[in-house]
C-alpha positions as CSV (number, residue, x, y, z in Angstrom):
1,M,0.0,0.0,0.0
2,A,1.1,3.6,-0.3
3,L,2.6,5.8,2.3
4,I,2.5,9.6,1.6
5,S,4.0,12.3,4.0
6,F,3.3,16.0,4.1
7,F,5.6,18.4,5.7
8,S,6.4,22.1,6.1
9,A,9.7,23.9,6.4
10,K,8.6,26.2,9.0
11,G,5.4,27.6,10.7
12,A,2.0,26.3,9.8
13,P,1.4,26.9,6.1
14,G,-1.5,24.3,6.0
15,V,0.1,20.8,6.2
16,T,-2.7,19.5,8.6
17,S,-5.5,20.8,6.4
18,T,-3.8,19.5,3.1
19,S,-3.3,16.2,4.7
20,M,-6.9,15.9,5.8
21,L,-8.2,17.0,2.3
22,V,-6.0,14.3,0.5
23,A,-7.0,11.6,3.1
24,A,-10.7,12.5,2.4
25,L,-10.5,12.6,-1.4
26,W,-8.1,9.5,-1.8
27,P,-9.6,6.7,-4.1
28,R,-8.9,4.0,-1.6
29,P,-9.5,3.8,2.2
30,T,-7.0,5.8,4.1
31,L,-5.5,6.1,7.6
32,L,-4.6,9.7,8.5
33,V,-1.5,9.7,10.9
34,D,-0.7,12.8,12.9
35,A,3.1,12.6,13.2
36,D,3.8,16.2,13.9
37,G,7.0,16.2,16.0
38,N,5.7,19.3,17.8
39,G,2.6,17.7,19.0
40,G,-0.3,16.9,16.9
41,D,-3.6,18.9,16.8
42,L,-6.1,16.5,15.1
43,L,-7.1,15.7,18.6
44,M,-8.3,19.2,19.1
45,R,-9.8,19.7,15.6
46,L,-12.1,16.8,15.0
47,P,-14.8,15.1,17.0
48,S,-15.2,11.3,17.0
49,A,-17.9,9.6,15.1
50,S,-20.1,9.7,18.3
51,G,-19.8,13.4,18.4
52,L,-17.5,13.2,21.5
53,A,-13.9,14.4,21.5
54,L,-11.2,12.2,20.2
55,T,-8.9,11.0,23.0
56,Q,-5.2,10.4,23.4
57,H,-5.9,6.7,23.9
58,P,-5.8,4.8,21.5
59,G,-3.3,6.6,19.1
60,L,0.4,6.8,18.6
61,L,0.8,6.8,22.4
62,T,-0.5,3.3,22.6
63,L,1.2,2.0,19.4
64,L,4.7,3.1,20.1
65,P,5.2,0.7,23.0
66,L,4.5,-2.2,20.7
67,A,7.0,-1.0,18.3
68,R,9.8,-1.7,20.8
69,H,9.3,-5.5,20.2
70,G,8.4,-5.3,16.5
71,L,5.1,-4.2,15.1
72,S,2.8,-6.1,13.0
73,S,0.8,-4.0,10.4
74,G,-2.4,-5.8,11.3
75,V,-2.6,-4.1,14.6
76,V,-2.2,-0.6,13.4
77,L,-5.9,0.0,12.7
78,D,-6.6,-1.2,16.3
79,H,-5.1,1.9,17.6
80,S,-6.9,4.3,15.3
81,Q,-10.2,6.2,16.0
82,V,-13.0,7.0,13.6
83,A,-13.6,10.8,13.3
84,L,-16.9,12.4,12.5
85,G,-17.4,11.6,8.8
86,G,-15.7,8.2,8.8
87,Q,-12.1,9.1,8.5
88,Q,-9.8,6.6,10.3
89,V,-7.4,8.7,12.4
90,L,-4.3,7.8,14.3
91,V,-4.0,10.5,16.9
92,G,-0.5,12.1,17.5
93,L,1.7,12.7,20.5
94,E,1.0,15.6,22.9
95,T,4.4,17.2,23.1
96,S,7.7,17.5,21.3
97,E,9.4,15.7,24.2
98,Q,7.3,12.6,23.5
99,A,8.3,12.6,19.9
100,E,12.0,13.0,20.6
101,A,11.9,10.2,23.1
102,S,10.4,8.0,20.5
103,A,12.7,8.7,17.7
104,A,14.2,5.4,17.4
105,L,10.7,3.7,16.9
106,W,9.7,5.6,13.9
107,P,11.4,3.4,11.3
108,T,9.4,0.4,12.8
109,L,6.2,2.4,12.4
110,A,7.0,3.2,8.8
111,R,7.3,-0.5,7.9
112,A,4.1,-1.2,9.5
113,F,2.3,1.8,7.9
114,R,3.5,0.6,4.5
115,E,1.7,-2.8,5.0
116,V,-1.6,-1.8,6.5
117,P,-4.1,-4.3,5.0
118,G,-6.2,-2.5,2.3
119,T,-5.4,1.0,3.4
120,D,-3.1,3.6,2.3
121,V,-1.5,6.0,4.9
122,V,-1.4,9.8,4.8
123,V,1.0,11.3,7.2
124,D,1.0,14.8,8.7
125,A,4.6,15.2,9.5
126,G,4.2,18.9,10.6
127,Q,7.5,20.9,10.5
128,L,10.3,18.7,9.3
129,A,14.0,19.4,10.0
130,A,17.3,17.4,9.7
131,R,17.1,16.4,13.3
132,S,13.3,15.8,13.5
133,G,12.6,12.3,15.0
134,Q,9.8,11.7,12.5
135,L,12.3,12.2,9.6
136,S,13.1,8.5,9.9
137,L,9.4,7.9,9.1
138,V,9.2,10.5,6.3
139,Q,12.2,9.1,4.4
140,R,10.5,5.7,4.1
141,S,7.5,7.1,2.4
142,D,6.7,6.5,-1.2
143,L,6.0,10.3,-1.8
144,V,7.1,13.2,0.4
145,V,5.2,16.4,-0.2
146,G,6.3,19.9,0.9
147,V,3.6,22.4,1.6
148,V,4.4,26.0,0.8
149,R,2.5,29.2,1.0
150,A,2.7,31.8,-1.9
151,E,4.8,34.2,0.2
152,P,8.6,35.0,-0.2
153,A,9.4,33.9,3.5
154,S,7.7,30.5,3.0
155,V,9.5,29.9,-0.4
156,M,12.8,30.9,1.1
157,H,12.4,28.4,3.9
158,M,11.3,25.6,1.7
159,R,14.4,26.0,-0.5
160,E,16.6,25.8,2.5
161,R,14.8,22.7,3.8
162,L,15.0,20.9,0.5
163,T,18.6,21.5,0.4
164,V,18.9,19.4,3.6
165,L,16.4,16.9,2.6
166,T,17.6,16.1,-0.8
167,Q,21.1,15.5,0.6
168,T,19.6,13.2,3.3
169,F,17.5,11.2,0.8
170,A,20.4,10.9,-1.7
171,A,22.1,8.7,0.8
172,L,19.2,6.3,0.5
173,G,19.9,5.5,-3.0
174,A,17.3,3.7,-5.0
175,D,15.0,3.5,-1.8
176,A,14.8,7.3,-1.6
177,P,11.2,8.7,-1.8
178,R,10.2,11.1,-4.6
179,I,9.7,14.8,-3.4
180,G,6.9,16.9,-4.4
181,L,5.7,20.4,-3.8
182,V,2.3,21.9,-3.4
183,A,1.4,25.6,-3.0
184,L,-1.4,27.0,-0.9
185,S,-2.9,30.3,-1.8
186,G,-6.2,32.3,-1.9
187,V,-8.5,31.8,-4.8
188,Q,-7.4,35.1,-6.3
189,R,-3.6,34.3,-6.0
190,Q,-3.2,31.3,-8.1
191,D,-0.5,33.0,-10.2
192,E,1.5,33.6,-7.1
193,A,1.2,30.1,-6.1
194,S,2.4,28.8,-9.5
195,S,5.3,31.3,-9.2
196,A,6.2,30.0,-5.8
197,V,6.4,26.4,-6.9
198,A,8.5,27.4,-10.0
199,T,10.8,29.4,-7.9
200,V,11.7,26.4,-5.7
201,R,12.0,24.1,-8.6
202,A,14.4,26.3,-10.3
203,D,16.9,25.1,-7.6
204,F,15.4,21.5,-7.5
205,P,14.3,20.5,-10.9
206,D,13.7,16.9,-9.8
207,V,11.0,18.1,-7.3
208,L,7.5,17.3,-8.7
209,D,5.1,20.2,-9.3
210,L,1.9,19.0,-7.7
211,G,0.0,22.2,-8.5
212,Q,-1.8,24.2,-5.8
213,V,-4.7,24.0,-3.4
214,A,-7.0,27.0,-3.2
215,L,-7.6,28.3,0.4
216,D,-11.2,29.2,1.1
217,P,-12.1,30.0,4.9
218,R,-15.7,28.7,4.6
219,P,-15.0,25.2,3.4
220,E,-12.0,25.0,5.7
221,R,-14.3,25.0,8.7
222,M,-15.0,21.3,8.0
223,F,-11.5,20.6,9.1
224,H,-12.5,21.7,12.5
225,G,-15.6,19.6,12.7
226,D,-18.1,22.3,11.5
227,P,-20.9,21.4,9.1
228,V,-20.3,22.9,5.5
229,S,-22.8,23.0,2.8
230,R,-21.9,21.1,-0.5
231,P,-18.1,21.2,0.1
232,E,-17.6,19.2,-3.2
233,R,-18.6,22.4,-5.0
234,T,-15.9,24.7,-3.4
235,M,-12.6,25.7,-5.0
236,L,-10.9,24.0,-2.0
237,V,-12.2,20.5,-2.9
238,R,-11.9,20.9,-6.6
239,S,-8.3,21.9,-6.3
240,G,-7.9,19.0,-3.8
241,R,-9.1,16.7,-6.4
242,S,-6.6,17.9,-8.9
243,L,-3.8,17.4,-6.2
244,V,-5.0,13.8,-5.6
245,E,-5.0,13.0,-9.4
246,R,-1.4,14.3,-9.5
247,L,-0.4,12.3,-6.5
248,V,-1.9,9.1,-7.9
249,A,0.0,9.6,-11.1
250,A,3.2,10.2,-9.4
251,L,2.9,7.0,-7.3
252,G,2.2,5.0,-10.4
253,P,2.0,1.2,-9.5
254,A,1.8,2.0,-5.9
255,V,-1.8,2.9,-6.3
256,V,-3.9,0.5,-8.4
257,L,-7.4,2.1,-8.6
258,D,-10.7,0.1,-8.8
259,T,-12.5,0.2,-12.2
260,G,-15.8,0.2,-10.4
261,T,-17.6,2.8,-8.2
262,D,-15.4,3.9,-5.5
263,E,-16.8,4.3,-2.0
264,H,-14.7,7.4,-1.5
265,E,-16.2,9.2,-4.5
266,T,-18.4,12.3,-3.8
267,T,-21.6,12.4,-5.7
268,D,-22.8,16.0,-6.4
269,P,-26.4,16.0,-5.5
270,T,-27.1,18.6,-8.1
271,T,-26.0,16.5,-11.0
272,E,-28.8,15.0,-13.0
273,D,-28.9,11.4,-14.2
274,P,-28.7,11.1,-17.9
275,P,-32.0,10.2,-19.5
276,S,-32.6,6.4,-19.6
277,A,-33.4,4.7,-23.0
278,P,-37.2,4.7,-23.6
279,G,-39.0,1.4,-22.9
280,A,-39.4,-0.8,-25.8
281,A,-43.2,-1.5,-25.2
282,T,-44.6,1.7,-23.8
283,G,-42.3,4.5,-25.1
284,Q,-41.9,5.8,-21.4
285,E,-38.6,6.6,-20.0
286,E,-37.3,3.7,-17.9
287,P,-36.1,4.6,-14.4
288,A,-32.7,3.8,-13.1
289,D,-33.6,0.7,-11.3
290,G,-35.5,-0.7,-14.4
291,I,-38.9,-0.8,-12.8
292,P,-41.6,1.3,-14.3
293,E,-43.1,3.9,-12.0
294,G,-46.6,2.5,-12.1
295,G,-45.5,-1.1,-11.6
296,P,-44.9,-3.7,-14.3
297,A,-46.8,-3.6,-17.6
298,G,-49.4,-1.0,-16.6
299,P,-51.2,1.5,-18.8
300,A,-49.7,4.7,-19.9
301,P,-50.4,7.5,-17.3
302,D,-52.4,10.4,-18.1
303,A,-50.1,13.1,-19.6
304,G,-51.7,16.0,-17.7
305,A,-51.3,14.2,-14.4
306,G,-47.6,13.3,-15.2
307,E,-47.0,17.1,-16.0
308,Q,-48.6,18.2,-12.7
309,D,-46.5,15.5,-10.7
310,A,-43.4,16.8,-12.3
311,A,-44.2,20.3,-11.6
312,Q,-44.9,19.6,-7.9
313,G,-41.6,17.6,-7.7
314,E,-39.7,20.5,-9.1
315,R,-41.3,22.9,-6.5
316,R,-40.5,20.5,-3.8
317,R,-36.9,20.2,-4.8
318,R,-36.5,24.0,-5.0
319,R,-37.8,24.3,-1.4
320,E,-35.4,21.9,0.0
321,R,-32.1,23.4,1.2
322,P,-28.9,21.4,0.6
323,G,-27.9,19.4,3.6
324,K,-24.7,20.3,5.2
325,K,-21.8,17.9,5.6
326,R,-19.2,17.7,8.3
327,W,-15.8,16.6,7.5
328,T,-16.6,13.9,4.9
329,L,-16.2,14.1,1.1
330,R,-17.3,10.4,0.8
């Protein structure tokens, strides 16, 4: 299975939100791992599936002791929790001291994460440095993605960080992960985001251009457990889908997609079904389930009554307000 890690060079440019977005839109089941070395914040952002707060146990704090004696990938999901919306989450550590104390165990976790049955793992690595304990997890990923803002300071720090990371990864030889870059910007600053990525890649041409994610305060509320109406229609989610497509293409054989309907695919409730072929015997449109509206082999309904029913149905649909979704794009 695939292991993807997101990181920042400095500050909080949006690594957690980007990781959550990718995990929610990914074409296969995912486990979202909070591996921020400065202490995770998923615990404080999202409620559990029951509506109560997520807890520190189970999580990394309960999984790490098992890693001292070897860790089976089959037990990883046993230490996860389900956030409101259905996302599997592995809650992170509380403090940077805990992360430093467990630095030697990250390689064992990485091996287990890459083999979680039927599940790809998305890691929020937070701010990453050469001495970060979680670096030994990140460097065993299939793909490592830097998150940068369309701001000069963020671009400068990312260039400095990539200098160190490319040198570190070079020592891994053929086992080194690929590095990508995604820029976060406001909807009206997309040109600046493209320029930020291009500026970094001028010094690191092997770094993948993964495009940009459009920041939008309204849909971002779903990353804090708030309901959002039709998030799939926002620029945040649309740009997130483009990011996921590029990630899947970069991973190649590591992600083999189903050809059937994917359970993670979001259906736009405003999209109308294409018209069905007319029935051979009656000339009426056949419903999607193949069962005529009036039951099998009945007489054709009165045309006036049908138009009246259609008008009533249309008025009813207009009155209905679109339901709001919490953090779930499934």
